[in-house]
N, CA and C atoms as a LAMMPS dump frame, in Angstrom:
ITEM: TIMESTEP
0
ITEM: NUMBER OF ATOMS
75
ITEM: BOX BOUNDS ff ff ff
-5.0000000000000000e+02 5.0000000000000000e+02
-5.0000000000000000e+02 5.0000000000000000e+02
-5.0000000000000000e+02 5.0000000000000000e+02
ITEM: ATOMS id mol type element x y z
1 1 1 N 119.636 -362.073 282.917
2 1 2 C 119.789 -363.239 282.188
3 1 3 C 120.012 -364.483 282.78
4 2 1 N 120.533 -364.362 284.063
5 2 2 C 120.599 -365.882 285.456
6 2 3 C 119.058 -365.916 285.686
7 3 1 N 118.361 -365.187 285.202
8 3 2 C 117.126 -365.675 285.588
9 3 3 C 116.404 -366.761 284.811
10 4 1 N 116.24 -365.922 283.667
11 4 2 C 116.283 -366.625 282.206
12 4 3 C 116.663 -368.02 281.637
13 5 1 N 117.89 -368.157 282.029
14 5 2 C 117.713 -369.373 282.077
15 5 3 C 117.61 -370.735 283.648
16 6 1 N 117.433 -369.864 284.509
17 6 2 C 116.518 -370.304 285.309
18 6 3 C 115.023 -371.495 285.214
19 7 1 N 114.685 -369.797 283.963
20 7 2 C 112.92 -369.831 283.887
21 7 3 C 113.352 -371.382 282.241
22 8 1 N 113.99 -371.222 281.708
23 8 2 C 114.347 -372.389 280.835
24 8 3 C 114.454 -373.584 281.319
25 9 1 N 115.377 -373.617 281.949
26 9 2 C 115.419 -374.758 282.987
27 9 3 C 114.471 -375.542 283.484
28 10 1 N 114.075 -374.74 284.173
29 10 2 C 112.088 -375.164 284.621
30 10 3 C 111.753 -375.249 283.892
31 11 1 N 111.471 -374.533 282.579
32 11 2 C 109.873 -375.332 281.869
33 11 3 C 110.562 -376.39 280.987
34 12 1 N 111.706 -376.769 280.887
35 12 2 C 112.664 -378.139 280.82
36 12 3 C 112.388 -379.198 281.611
37 13 1 N 112.431 -378.602 282.999
38 13 2 C 112.187 -379.558 284.394
39 13 3 C 110.715 -380.247 283.622
40 14 1 N 109.671 -379.057 283.922
41 14 2 C 108.082 -379.589 283.784
42 14 3 C 108.444 -379.873 282.736
43 15 1 N 108.356 -379.563 281.926
44 15 2 C 107.803 -380.883 280.902
45 15 3 C 108.398 -381.542 280.608
46 16 1 N 109.956 -382.765 280.861
47 16 2 C 110.496 -383.125 281.68
48 16 3 C 109.263 -384.427 282.806
49 17 1 N 108.77 -383.57 283.843
50 17 2 C 108.053 -383.994 284.587
51 17 3 C 106.537 -384.733 284.584
52 18 1 N 106.448 -384.008 283.518
53 18 2 C 104.907 -383.816 283.094
54 18 3 C 104.706 -385.225 281.847
55 19 1 N 105.908 -385.256 281.271
56 19 2 C 106.089 -386.392 280.188
57 19 3 C 106.648 -388.051 281.116
58 20 1 N 106.743 -388.354 282.092
59 20 2 C 107.523 -388.928 283.071
60 20 3 C 105.491 -388.965 284.007
61 21 1 N 105.034 -388.578 283.799
62 21 2 C 104.41 -388.744 285.183
63 21 3 C 102.833 -388.796 284.19
64 22 1 N 102.896 -388.469 282.695
65 22 2 C 101.639 -388.765 281.706
66 22 3 C 101.898 -390.678 281.716
67 23 1 N 102.566 -390.893 280.864
68 23 2 C 102.928 -392.663 280.68
69 23 3 C 102.376 -393.036 282.319
70 24 1 N 102.789 -393.003 283.106
71 24 2 C 102.508 -393.188 284.276
72 24 3 C 101.059 -393.791 284.58
73 25 1 N 100.115 -392.067 284.738
74 25 2 C 98.978 -392.516 284.887
75 25 3 C 98.037 -393.237 284.295
């Protein structure tokens, strides 16, 4: 269970990171 939550957080973080990097580029 803990791992699933961590992966979900990582996915959300990745999406936010990409969203922030996309408009900046």
